[in-house]
C-alpha positions in Angstrom: 157.3 109.2 43.1 155.7 112.7 43.5 153.6 112.2 40.2 156.8 111.0 38.3 159.4 113.9 39.6 161.4 111.7 41.5 160.7 108.5 39.5 158.0 106.5 37.8 158.0 102.9 39.7 155.2 104.0 41.7 153.1 104.2 38.5 154.6 101.6 36.2 155.4 98.7 38.9 153.8 99.1 42.1 150.3 100.4 41.2 149.8 97.7 38.6 151.1 95.0 41.2 148.5 96.1 43.8 145.6 96.1 41.1 146.6 92.5 39.9 146.5 91.2 43.4 143.3 93.0 44.1 141.9 91.5 40.9 142.9 88.1 42.2 141.1 88.5 45.5 144.1 89.7 47.8 142.9 92.3 50.0 145.4 95.0 49.4 145.5 98.9 49.4 148.0 101.4 48.6 150.5 102.8 47.7 150.5 105.3 50.4 153.5 108.0 51.1 155.5 106.7 54.1 155.8 110.1 55.9 151.8 110.6 56.2 151.0 106.9 56.3 153.2 106.6 59.5 153.0 110.4 60.6 149.3 110.3 60.6 148.5 107.0 62.1 147.3 105.5 59.0 148.9 102.2 59.9 146.5 101.4 62.5 143.9 100.4 59.8 146.2 97.6 58.5 147.3 94.2 59.8 150.7 94.2 57.7 152.8 96.9 56.0 154.9 96.3 52.9 157.6 98.6 52.3 159.8 99.3 49.2 162.9 99.5 50.9 164.6 99.3 54.4 164.6 103.0 55.6 161.0 103.7 54.0 159.5 101.0 56.5 161.7 100.3 59.2 162.9 103.7 60.5 159.1 104.6 61.4 158.6 101.2 62.4 161.3 101.4 65.0 160.4 104.6 66.1 156.6 103.5 66.8 157.2 100.4 68.4 160.3 101.3 70.5 161.8 98.2 72.2 159.0 95.6 71.2 159.3 95.6 67.4 159.8 92.4 65.4 160.9 92.3 61.8 159.7 89.6 59.6 160.8 88.7 56.3 158.1 87.1 54.2 158.1 84.7 51.3 161.3 82.7 52.4 161.2 79.0 52.7 162.7 79.2 56.2 161.1 81.4 59.1 163.4 84.7 59.6 162.4 87.0 62.2 164.6 89.8 63.8 164.5 92.2 66.8 163.7 95.7 65.5 166.9 97.0 67.4 169.1 95.0 65.0 172.6 93.7 66.1 173.1 96.4 68.8 177.0 95.8 68.5 177.4 99.2 70.5 176.0 97.4 73.5 177.0 94.0 73.0 178.7 92.4 76.2 178.0 95.3 78.4 174.8 93.8 79.9 172.7 96.8 78.7 170.5 95.1 76.1 166.9 95.0 76.7 165.9 91.3 75.9 162.1 92.3 75.1 162.4 92.6 71.2 164.6 89.3 71.0 162.0 87.4 73.0 159.3 88.5 70.9 161.1 87.8 67.8 161.8 84.3 69.0 158.0 83.7 70.0 156.9 85.1 66.6 159.3 82.8 64.8 157.7 79.9 66.7 154.2 81.3 65.9 155.0 81.4 62.3 156.6 78.0 62.2 153.4 76.6 64.0 151.1 78.4 61.5 153.0 76.8 58.3 152.6 73.4 59.9 149.0 74.0 60.8 148.2 75.4 57.1 150.2 72.6 55.4 149.0 69.5 57.7 145.5 69.0 55.9 147.1 69.0 52.5 149.6 66.4 53.5 147.1 63.5 53.7 143.8 64.3 51.7 140.8 62.2 52.0 140.3 59.6 49.5 137.9 60.4 46.8 134.3 59.4 47.4 133.2 59.5 43.8 135.0 59.4 40.5 134.4 61.6 37.4 135.0 60.1 33.9 137.8 62.3 33.1 139.4 62.7 36.5 141.1 59.7 38.0 143.0 61.6 40.9 142.3 60.5 44.3 142.2 63.6 45.9 138.8 64.8 47.3 136.8 67.7 45.3 134.9 69.4 47.8 132.8 71.3 45.2 130.3 68.9 43.9 128.6 69.9 40.4 124.7 70.0 41.1 122.8 67.6 39.0 120.0 68.6 37.1 116.6 67.1 38.5 115.1 64.2 36.3 111.9 64.9 34.5 108.9 63.0 35.2 109.4 61.0 32.0 113.0 60.0 33.2 111.6 59.1 36.6 109.1 56.6 35.0 
């Protein structure tokens, strides 16, 4: 937003959202200006980049990764990946497309799908509770058992 010259969303929406995520234990940084962030290679220090709109993130991404990029849409109930080259209608049916990015998009979708299963599986069948508290009648295991105070010598006798 150039300190509000071309918009206030960075100050009023993006920064507060980043601060809230950070306060809740999410490891997030930013915001960063896209031109310097990608142009000077700052993206190498991060596992993922969230762009606010298509051209801000995908234009530099496609330039950097050439034919090996995979676009992932997060936050959907389904897995959605896409090769970085898009539809490539201009070369469709001409046997000219490089399949690398499409293969990588398929493999990445499979990886994400398997990771979701691996993440959800332990939550599907929790262990039965080994103890019951007076106020908690649920059957799920609680792994954080509160420490009990040691008994005094008078109570032990």
